[in-house]
py3Dmol code that shows the C-alpha trace and the ligand (Angstrom):
import py3Dmol

protein = """\
ATOM      1  CA  UNK A   1     -10.137   5.392  22.254  1.00  0.00           C
ATOM      2  CA  UNK A   2     -12.098   2.618  20.556  1.00  0.00           C
ATOM      3  CA  UNK A   3     -11.398   1.518  17.048  1.00  0.00           C
ATOM      4  CA  UNK A   4     -14.225   3.359  15.485  1.00  0.00           C
ATOM      5  CA  UNK A   5     -13.243   6.498  17.021  1.00  0.00           C
ATOM      6  CA  UNK A   6      -9.808   5.895  15.692  1.00  0.00           C
ATOM      7  CA  UNK A   7     -11.070   5.281  12.249  1.00  0.00           C
ATOM      8  CA  UNK A   8     -12.861   8.544  12.303  1.00  0.00           C
ATOM      9  CA  UNK A   9      -9.858  10.254  13.542  1.00  0.00           C
ATOM     10  CA  UNK A  10      -7.688   8.630  10.974  1.00  0.00           C
ATOM     11  CA  UNK A  11      -9.940   9.735   8.243  1.00  0.00           C
ATOM     12  CA  UNK A  12     -10.089  13.517   9.270  1.00  0.00           C
ATOM     13  CA  UNK A  13      -7.262  14.507   7.026  1.00  0.00           C
ATOM     14  CA  UNK A  14      -4.060  13.772   5.592  1.00  0.00           C
ATOM     15  CA  UNK A  15      -1.833  15.270   8.215  1.00  0.00           C
ATOM     16  CA  UNK A  16       1.285  13.399   9.295  1.00  0.00           C
ATOM     17  CA  UNK A  17      -0.496  11.777  12.150  1.00  0.00           C
ATOM     18  CA  UNK A  18      -3.127  10.160  10.115  1.00  0.00           C
ATOM     19  CA  UNK A  19      -2.779   6.618   9.612  1.00  0.00           C
ATOM     20  CA  UNK A  20      -3.855   3.851   7.389  1.00  0.00           C
ATOM     21  CA  UNK A  21      -5.815   1.043   8.572  1.00  0.00           C
ATOM     22  CA  UNK A  22      -3.784  -1.110   6.566  1.00  0.00           C
ATOM     23  CA  UNK A  23      -3.013  -4.774   6.275  1.00  0.00           C
ATOM     24  CA  UNK A  24      -4.207  -6.632   9.227  1.00  0.00           C
ATOM     25  CA  UNK A  25      -4.532  -3.869  11.591  1.00  0.00           C
ATOM     26  CA  UNK A  26      -8.366  -4.050  11.819  1.00  0.00           C
ATOM     27  CA  UNK A  27      -8.311  -7.838  11.824  1.00  0.00           C
ATOM     28  CA  UNK A  28      -5.839  -7.606  14.667  1.00  0.00           C
ATOM     29  CA  UNK A  29      -7.987  -5.368  16.814  1.00  0.00           C
ATOM     30  CA  UNK A  30     -11.428  -6.720  15.942  1.00  0.00           C
ATOM     31  CA  UNK A  31     -10.643 -10.403  15.094  1.00  0.00           C
ATOM     32  CA  UNK A  32      -7.713 -11.016  17.420  1.00  0.00           C
ATOM     33  CA  UNK A  33      -5.182 -12.002  14.854  1.00  0.00           C
ATOM     34  CA  UNK A  34      -7.555 -13.569  12.433  1.00  0.00           C
ATOM     35  CA  UNK A  35      -5.455 -14.662   9.388  1.00  0.00           C
ATOM     36  CA  UNK A  36      -7.857 -13.516   6.591  1.00  0.00           C
ATOM     37  CA  UNK A  37      -4.995 -11.779   4.886  1.00  0.00           C
ATOM     38  CA  UNK A  38      -1.461 -13.034   4.426  1.00  0.00           C
ATOM     39  CA  UNK A  39       0.974 -11.494   6.769  1.00  0.00           C
ATOM     40  CA  UNK A  40       3.936 -12.661   4.972  1.00  0.00           C
ATOM     41  CA  UNK A  41       4.556 -10.772   2.003  1.00  0.00           C
ATOM     42  CA  UNK A  42       6.645 -11.267  -1.189  1.00  0.00           C
ATOM     43  CA  UNK A  43       9.617  -9.228  -1.421  1.00  0.00           C
ATOM     44  CA  UNK A  44       9.960  -6.581  -4.153  1.00  0.00           C
ATOM     45  CA  UNK A  45      12.966  -8.810  -4.966  1.00  0.00           C
ATOM     46  CA  UNK A  46      11.328 -10.812  -7.441  1.00  0.00           C
ATOM     47  CA  UNK A  47      13.559 -13.683  -8.121  1.00  0.00           C
ATOM     48  CA  UNK A  48      11.583 -15.553 -10.786  1.00  0.00           C
ATOM     49  CA  UNK A  49       9.643 -12.525 -12.046  1.00  0.00           C
ATOM     50  CA  UNK A  50       6.282 -14.143 -11.416  1.00  0.00           C
ATOM     51  CA  UNK A  51       5.543 -11.533  -8.665  1.00  0.00           C
ATOM     52  CA  UNK A  52       5.645  -8.997 -11.330  1.00  0.00           C
ATOM     53  CA  UNK A  53       2.679  -8.589 -13.626  1.00  0.00           C
ATOM     54  CA  UNK A  54       3.604  -9.443 -17.181  1.00  0.00           C
ATOM     55  CA  UNK A  55       4.050  -6.809 -19.923  1.00  0.00           C
ATOM     56  CA  UNK A  56       2.373  -7.184 -23.270  1.00  0.00           C
ATOM     57  CA  UNK A  57       4.346  -6.794 -26.390  1.00  0.00           C
ATOM     58  CA  UNK A  58       3.012  -3.231 -26.664  1.00  0.00           C
ATOM     59  CA  UNK A  59       5.034  -2.288 -23.641  1.00  0.00           C
ATOM     60  CA  UNK A  60       2.092  -2.070 -21.331  1.00  0.00           C
ATOM     61  CA  UNK A  61       1.611  -3.991 -18.188  1.00  0.00           C
ATOM     62  CA  UNK A  62      -2.005  -5.095 -17.908  1.00  0.00           C
ATOM     63  CA  UNK A  63      -3.328  -5.909 -14.440  1.00  0.00           C
ATOM     64  CA  UNK A  64      -6.659  -7.657 -14.634  1.00  0.00           C
ATOM     65  CA  UNK A  65      -9.347  -6.760 -11.849  1.00  0.00           C
ATOM     66  CA  UNK A  66     -12.776  -7.054 -10.681  1.00  0.00           C
ATOM     67  CA  UNK A  67     -14.722  -4.851  -8.516  1.00  0.00           C
ATOM     68  CA  UNK A  68     -17.504  -6.443  -6.264  1.00  0.00           C
ATOM     69  CA  UNK A  69     -21.016  -5.436  -6.992  1.00  0.00           C
ATOM     70  CA  UNK A  70     -21.684  -4.255  -3.537  1.00  0.00           C
ATOM     71  CA  UNK A  71     -19.679  -0.876  -4.063  1.00  0.00           C
ATOM     72  CA  UNK A  72     -21.796   1.970  -5.011  1.00  0.00           C
ATOM     73  CA  UNK A  73     -21.064   3.661  -8.383  1.00  0.00           C
ATOM     74  CA  UNK A  74     -19.423   6.630  -6.683  1.00  0.00           C
ATOM     75  CA  UNK A  75     -17.237   4.340  -4.892  1.00  0.00           C
ATOM     76  CA  UNK A  76     -16.381   2.444  -7.854  1.00  0.00           C
ATOM     77  CA  UNK A  77     -15.463   5.695  -9.664  1.00  0.00           C
ATOM     78  CA  UNK A  78     -13.113   6.580  -6.809  1.00  0.00           C
ATOM     79  CA  UNK A  79     -11.395   3.114  -7.161  1.00  0.00           C
ATOM     80  CA  UNK A  80     -11.154   3.520 -11.059  1.00  0.00           C
ATOM     81  CA  UNK A  81      -9.835   7.040 -10.673  1.00  0.00           C
ATOM     82  CA  UNK A  82      -7.051   5.748  -8.621  1.00  0.00           C
ATOM     83  CA  UNK A  83      -6.215   3.178 -11.119  1.00  0.00           C
ATOM     84  CA  UNK A  84      -6.305   5.853 -13.791  1.00  0.00           C
ATOM     85  CA  UNK A  85      -3.763   7.966 -11.870  1.00  0.00           C
ATOM     86  CA  UNK A  86      -1.295   5.046 -11.882  1.00  0.00           C
ATOM     87  CA  UNK A  87      -1.804   4.530 -15.696  1.00  0.00           C
ATOM     88  CA  UNK A  88      -1.379   8.207 -16.329  1.00  0.00           C
ATOM     89  CA  UNK A  89       2.135   8.158 -15.028  1.00  0.00           C
ATOM     90  CA  UNK A  90       3.332   4.653 -15.771  1.00  0.00           C
ATOM     91  CA  UNK A  91       3.105   1.859 -18.218  1.00  0.00           C
ATOM     92  CA  UNK A  92       0.861  -0.130 -15.850  1.00  0.00           C
ATOM     93  CA  UNK A  93      -2.846  -0.136 -16.624  1.00  0.00           C
ATOM     94  CA  UNK A  94      -5.723  -1.921 -15.051  1.00  0.00           C
ATOM     95  CA  UNK A  95      -8.194  -3.981 -17.281  1.00  0.00           C
ATOM     96  CA  UNK A  96     -11.439  -5.455 -16.430  1.00  0.00           C
ATOM     97  CA  UNK A  97     -10.857  -9.276 -15.990  1.00  0.00           C
ATOM     98  CA  UNK A  98     -12.139 -11.402 -18.985  1.00  0.00           C
ATOM     99  CA  UNK A  99     -10.601 -14.844 -18.437  1.00  0.00           C
ATOM    100  CA  UNK A 100      -7.285 -14.071 -17.052  1.00  0.00           C
ATOM    101  CA  UNK A 101      -6.070 -16.596 -14.370  1.00  0.00           C
ATOM    102  CA  UNK A 102      -4.307 -14.064 -12.216  1.00  0.00           C
ATOM    103  CA  UNK A 103      -6.237 -10.969 -11.120  1.00  0.00           C
ATOM    104  CA  UNK A 104      -6.953  -8.593  -8.393  1.00  0.00           C
ATOM    105  CA  UNK A 105     -10.441  -9.081  -6.965  1.00  0.00           C
ATOM    106  CA  UNK A 106     -11.361  -5.772  -5.213  1.00  0.00           C
ATOM    107  CA  UNK A 107     -13.848  -6.452  -2.365  1.00  0.00           C
ATOM    108  CA  UNK A 108     -15.523  -4.650   0.387  1.00  0.00           C
ATOM    109  CA  UNK A 109     -14.079  -6.683   3.333  1.00  0.00           C
ATOM    110  CA  UNK A 110     -12.736  -5.658   6.703  1.00  0.00           C
ATOM    111  CA  UNK A 111      -9.910  -3.171   6.534  1.00  0.00           C
ATOM    112  CA  UNK A 112      -7.690  -2.273   3.758  1.00  0.00           C
ATOM    113  CA  UNK A 113      -5.279  -4.830   2.585  1.00  0.00           C
ATOM    114  CA  UNK A 114      -3.526  -6.383  -0.390  1.00  0.00           C
ATOM    115  CA  UNK A 115      -1.024  -9.046  -1.170  1.00  0.00           C
ATOM    116  CA  UNK A 116       2.248  -7.704  -2.342  1.00  0.00           C
ATOM    117  CA  UNK A 117       2.800  -8.265  -6.144  1.00  0.00           C
ATOM    118  CA  UNK A 118       1.165 -10.847  -8.338  1.00  0.00           C
ATOM    119  CA  UNK A 119       0.407 -13.902  -6.060  1.00  0.00           C
ATOM    120  CA  UNK A 120      -1.237 -16.154  -8.586  1.00  0.00           C
ATOM    121  CA  UNK A 121      -4.945 -16.572  -9.341  1.00  0.00           C
ATOM    122  CA  UNK A 122      -7.493 -14.529  -7.588  1.00  0.00           C
ATOM    123  CA  UNK A 123      -6.105 -12.140  -5.113  1.00  0.00           C
ATOM    124  CA  UNK A 124      -8.205 -10.227  -2.838  1.00  0.00           C
ATOM    125  CA  UNK A 125      -7.604  -6.477  -2.420  1.00  0.00           C
ATOM    126  CA  UNK A 126      -9.786  -5.226   0.398  1.00  0.00           C
ATOM    127  CA  UNK A 127     -11.259  -1.921   0.536  1.00  0.00           C
ATOM    128  CA  UNK A 128     -13.657  -1.642   3.251  1.00  0.00           C
ATOM    129  CA  UNK A 129     -16.360   1.072   2.541  1.00  0.00           C
ATOM    130  CA  UNK A 130     -15.721   2.083   6.104  1.00  0.00           C
ATOM    131  CA  UNK A 131     -12.571   3.917   5.636  1.00  0.00           C
ATOM    132  CA  UNK A 132     -10.564   2.586   2.667  1.00  0.00           C
ATOM    133  CA  UNK A 133     -12.431   4.104  -0.275  1.00  0.00           C
ATOM    134  CA  UNK A 134     -10.274   7.147  -0.650  1.00  0.00           C
ATOM    135  CA  UNK A 135      -7.906   8.079  -3.493  1.00  0.00           C
ATOM    136  CA  UNK A 136      -4.546   7.759  -1.565  1.00  0.00           C
ATOM    137  CA  UNK A 137      -5.384   4.639   0.289  1.00  0.00           C
ATOM    138  CA  UNK A 138      -6.458   2.819  -2.915  1.00  0.00           C
ATOM    139  CA  UNK A 139      -3.269   3.964  -4.626  1.00  0.00           C
ATOM    140  CA  UNK A 140      -1.435   2.615  -1.574  1.00  0.00           C
ATOM    141  CA  UNK A 141      -3.182  -0.749  -1.835  1.00  0.00           C
ATOM    142  CA  UNK A 142      -2.737  -0.899  -5.652  1.00  0.00           C
ATOM    143  CA  UNK A 143       1.097  -0.309  -5.287  1.00  0.00           C
ATOM    144  CA  UNK A 144       1.056  -3.221  -2.743  1.00  0.00           C
ATOM    145  CA  UNK A 145      -0.364  -5.373  -5.548  1.00  0.00           C
ATOM    146  CA  UNK A 146       2.172  -4.106  -7.990  1.00  0.00           C
ATOM    147  CA  UNK A 147       4.993  -5.350  -5.836  1.00  0.00           C
ATOM    148  CA  UNK A 148       5.895  -2.730  -3.373  1.00  0.00           C
ATOM    149  CA  UNK A 149       6.319  -2.983   0.450  1.00  0.00           C
ATOM    150  CA  UNK A 150       5.972  -0.343   2.983  1.00  0.00           C
ATOM    151  CA  UNK A 151       8.723   2.464   2.842  1.00  0.00           C
ATOM    152  CA  UNK A 152       9.661   2.067   6.379  1.00  0.00           C
ATOM    153  CA  UNK A 153      10.388  -1.555   6.002  1.00  0.00           C
ATOM    154  CA  UNK A 154      12.926  -1.214   3.246  1.00  0.00           C
ATOM    155  CA  UNK A 155      16.458  -2.575   3.922  1.00  0.00           C
ATOM    156  CA  UNK A 156      18.153   0.599   4.575  1.00  0.00           C
ATOM    157  CA  UNK A 157      15.528   2.253   6.784  1.00  0.00           C
ATOM    158  CA  UNK A 158      17.520   2.297   9.864  1.00  0.00           C
ATOM    159  CA  UNK A 159      19.478   5.258   8.535  1.00  0.00           C
ATOM    160  CA  UNK A 160      16.138   7.231   8.157  1.00  0.00           C
ATOM    161  CA  UNK A 161      13.715   6.284  10.803  1.00  0.00           C
ATOM    162  CA  UNK A 162      13.811   4.887  14.218  1.00  0.00           C
ATOM    163  CA  UNK A 163      11.365   2.211  15.164  1.00  0.00           C
ATOM    164  CA  UNK A 164      10.154   2.748  18.599  1.00  0.00           C
ATOM    165  CA  UNK A 165       9.420  -0.960  19.558  1.00  0.00           C
ATOM    166  CA  UNK A 166       8.451  -0.171  23.072  1.00  0.00           C
ATOM    167  CA  UNK A 167       5.333   1.643  21.669  1.00  0.00           C
ATOM    168  CA  UNK A 168       4.345  -1.337  19.378  1.00  0.00           C
ATOM    169  CA  UNK A 169       2.227  -4.193  20.559  1.00  0.00           C
ATOM    170  CA  UNK A 170       4.035  -7.521  19.886  1.00  0.00           C
ATOM    171  CA  UNK A 171       1.187  -8.727  17.807  1.00  0.00           C
ATOM    172  CA  UNK A 172       1.725  -5.710  15.402  1.00  0.00           C
ATOM    173  CA  UNK A 173       5.512  -5.888  15.371  1.00  0.00           C
ATOM    174  CA  UNK A 174       5.668  -7.739  12.008  1.00  0.00           C
ATOM    175  CA  UNK A 175       4.407  -4.562  10.394  1.00  0.00           C
ATOM    176  CA  UNK A 176       7.734  -2.950  11.247  1.00  0.00           C
ATOM    177  CA  UNK A 177      10.000  -5.706  10.405  1.00  0.00           C
ATOM    178  CA  UNK A 178      12.741  -4.858   7.885  1.00  0.00           C
ATOM    179  CA  UNK A 179      12.608  -6.557   4.552  1.00  0.00           C
ATOM    180  CA  UNK A 180      15.178  -7.374   2.108  1.00  0.00           C
ATOM    181  CA  UNK A 181      13.953  -5.137  -0.548  1.00  0.00           C
ATOM    182  CA  UNK A 182      15.158  -4.134  -3.929  1.00  0.00           C
ATOM    183  CA  UNK A 183      15.266  -0.316  -3.519  1.00  0.00           C
ATOM    184  CA  UNK A 184      15.688   0.339  -7.266  1.00  0.00           C
ATOM    185  CA  UNK A 185      18.356   2.787  -6.689  1.00  0.00           C
ATOM    186  CA  UNK A 186      15.799   5.263  -5.398  1.00  0.00           C
ATOM    187  CA  UNK A 187      16.335   7.443  -2.289  1.00  0.00           C
ATOM    188  CA  UNK A 188      14.434   6.726   0.876  1.00  0.00           C
ATOM    189  CA  UNK A 189      11.243   8.612   0.623  1.00  0.00           C
ATOM    190  CA  UNK A 190       9.509  10.016   3.634  1.00  0.00           C
ATOM    191  CA  UNK A 191       6.630  11.374   1.447  1.00  0.00           C
ATOM    192  CA  UNK A 192       6.086   7.953  -0.164  1.00  0.00           C
ATOM    193  CA  UNK A 193       2.448   6.965  -0.038  1.00  0.00           C
ATOM    194  CA  UNK A 194       3.789   3.553   1.123  1.00  0.00           C
ATOM    195  CA  UNK A 195       5.190   5.079   4.342  1.00  0.00           C
ATOM    196  CA  UNK A 196       3.249   4.603   7.610  1.00  0.00           C
ATOM    197  CA  UNK A 197       2.416   7.712   9.696  1.00  0.00           C
ATOM    198  CA  UNK A 198       4.189   8.027  13.047  1.00  0.00           C
ATOM    199  CA  UNK A 199       1.618   6.680  15.195  1.00  0.00           C
ATOM    200  CA  UNK A 200       0.557   3.746  13.248  1.00  0.00           C
ATOM    201  CA  UNK A 201      -0.122   0.684  15.460  1.00  0.00           C
ATOM    202  CA  UNK A 202       0.724   2.436  18.498  1.00  0.00           C
ATOM    203  CA  UNK A 203       0.129   0.534  21.830  1.00  0.00           C
ATOM    204  CA  UNK A 204      -1.490   3.655  23.045  1.00  0.00           C
ATOM    205  CA  UNK A 205      -3.230   6.332  21.008  1.00  0.00           C
ATOM    206  CA  UNK A 206      -0.860   9.148  19.882  1.00  0.00           C
ATOM    207  CA  UNK A 207       2.474   7.326  20.944  1.00  0.00           C
ATOM    208  CA  UNK A 208       5.071   7.435  18.269  1.00  0.00           C
ATOM    209  CA  UNK A 209       6.015   4.138  16.647  1.00  0.00           C
ATOM    210  CA  UNK A 210       8.093   5.771  13.820  1.00  0.00           C
ATOM    211  CA  UNK A 211      10.322   8.696  14.292  1.00  0.00           C
ATOM    212  CA  UNK A 212      12.350  10.159  11.308  1.00  0.00           C
ATOM    213  CA  UNK A 213      15.946  10.561  11.970  1.00  0.00           C
ATOM    214  CA  UNK A 214      17.982  12.726  12.216  1.00  0.00           C
ATOM    215  CA  UNK A 215      15.272  15.401  11.806  1.00  0.00           C
ATOM    216  CA  UNK A 216      12.312  14.032  13.928  1.00  0.00           C
ATOM    217  CA  UNK A 217       9.787  16.685  12.482  1.00  0.00           C
ATOM    218  CA  UNK A 218       9.879  15.362   8.818  1.00  0.00           C
ATOM    219  CA  UNK A 219       6.228  14.607   7.736  1.00  0.00           C
ATOM    220  CA  UNK A 220       5.648  10.825   7.034  1.00  0.00           C
ATOM    221  CA  UNK A 221       2.518   8.869   6.314  1.00  0.00           C
ATOM    222  CA  UNK A 222       0.642  11.027   3.796  1.00  0.00           C
ATOM    223  CA  UNK A 223      -2.343   9.261   1.916  1.00  0.00           C
ATOM    224  CA  UNK A 224      -2.981  11.921  -0.715  1.00  0.00           C
ATOM    225  CA  UNK A 225      -1.300  10.737  -3.674  1.00  0.00           C
ATOM    226  CA  UNK A 226       1.821   8.877  -5.009  1.00  0.00           C
ATOM    227  CA  UNK A 227       5.015  10.832  -4.517  1.00  0.00           C
ATOM    228  CA  UNK A 228       7.262  11.347  -7.617  1.00  0.00           C
ATOM    229  CA  UNK A 229       9.517   8.715  -6.260  1.00  0.00           C
ATOM    230  CA  UNK A 230       6.622   6.359  -5.963  1.00  0.00           C
ATOM    231  CA  UNK A 231       5.952   6.827  -9.587  1.00  0.00           C
ATOM    232  CA  UNK A 232       9.586   6.466 -10.567  1.00  0.00           C
ATOM    233  CA  UNK A 233       9.803   3.171  -8.710  1.00  0.00           C
ATOM    234  CA  UNK A 234       6.778   1.753 -10.782  1.00  0.00           C
ATOM    235  CA  UNK A 235       8.413   2.900 -13.900  1.00  0.00           C
ATOM    236  CA  UNK A 236      11.679   1.295 -12.880  1.00  0.00           C
ATOM    237  CA  UNK A 237      10.216  -1.990 -11.605  1.00  0.00           C
ATOM    238  CA  UNK A 238       8.175  -2.488 -14.653  1.00  0.00           C
ATOM    239  CA  UNK A 239      10.966  -1.017 -16.936  1.00  0.00           C
ATOM    240  CA  UNK A 240       8.495   1.461 -18.520  1.00  0.00           C
ATOM    241  CA  UNK A 241      11.285   3.008 -20.401  1.00  0.00           C
ATOM    242  CA  UNK A 242      10.474   6.226 -22.205  1.00  0.00           C
ATOM    243  CA  UNK A 243       6.901   6.307 -21.125  1.00  0.00           C
ATOM    244  CA  UNK A 244       5.987   9.920 -20.913  1.00  0.00           C
ATOM    245  CA  UNK A 245       4.730  10.936 -17.553  1.00  0.00           C
ATOM    246  CA  UNK A 246       1.869  13.330 -17.367  1.00  0.00           C
ATOM    247  CA  UNK A 247       1.934  15.035 -14.091  1.00  0.00           C
TER     248      UNK A 247
END
"""
ligand_1 = """\
1
ZN
Zn 0.089 -0.973 3.411
"""
view = py3Dmol.view(width=600, height=400)
view.addModel(protein, "pdb")
view.setStyle({"model": 0}, {"cartoon": {"style": "trace"}})
view.addModel(ligand_1, "xyz")
view.setStyle({"model": 1}, {"stick": {}})
view.zoomTo()
view.show()
C-alpha cells in the first residue's frame, strides 16, 4: 500500500488500528530521512524548567502561537477549537503572539509534528492539511508542545506494552525508544491521545508494532480526544492547582 492510500486508511476513523502520521513518519517515507523536524526530543523531565511554558502571576500558562495564512478559515477553526479544548480543562491557554520571543508557529508543512516542550524562539508545529487538521491529532501535537512524550515511550512501558522490534524498520526505531520520563505519578494510559496505535510504523501494512500486555486486545492509539489522564497530567505538570475542570 502506498503512502497516500495509507493516509486515507489512517483517516477513516478512530479505531484502534488508526495511526497517526506523526513526527517524522512522512518525512521518513517521502524524504528518506530528511531531518526537517528534530528527532531528539526533550524529556518531560524538565531540569531547568525552561522546557515548560511560563506561568503568569494570574496562574494561567500562556502559550503564544501563530497560524500560517494558508490555512482556510474552517481549518483554523478546527485548530483553535483544539486549543480551546485544552484551555477548558487546564490552566493552559493559547494566545496569539504579539512580540513574545518563544512561540509555536503552526504551519501547513509535511506531516504532523511538534517539538516536545518549549524549545526557545519560534518552534514549528506542522499540521499538514492532508491528514493532520483533525481535533485529536491537533490535541496530540499541542500536548507534545506542552512537554509530553508518546505514552508508549514512557519509562515503565515494558510492563504494559510489548514492542515488536521485528516489525519496525530500523529507520523508525527511534519512535519506540524508551525515554526517561517524569510520569507525574499517573498510571500508564492505553487510552492516552499520546499513545500510538498498534500498527504504527509497521514494516508491512497491518503488522503489529505495539502489543498491549498482558491483555493484547486492549484498545490503543485513539485520536478522538484527550483522556482524563492526559488532562490530569497537564494540570500536574503545570501545577494548575484548583483549576476547575469542565468536562
Ligand atoms: Zn506524536
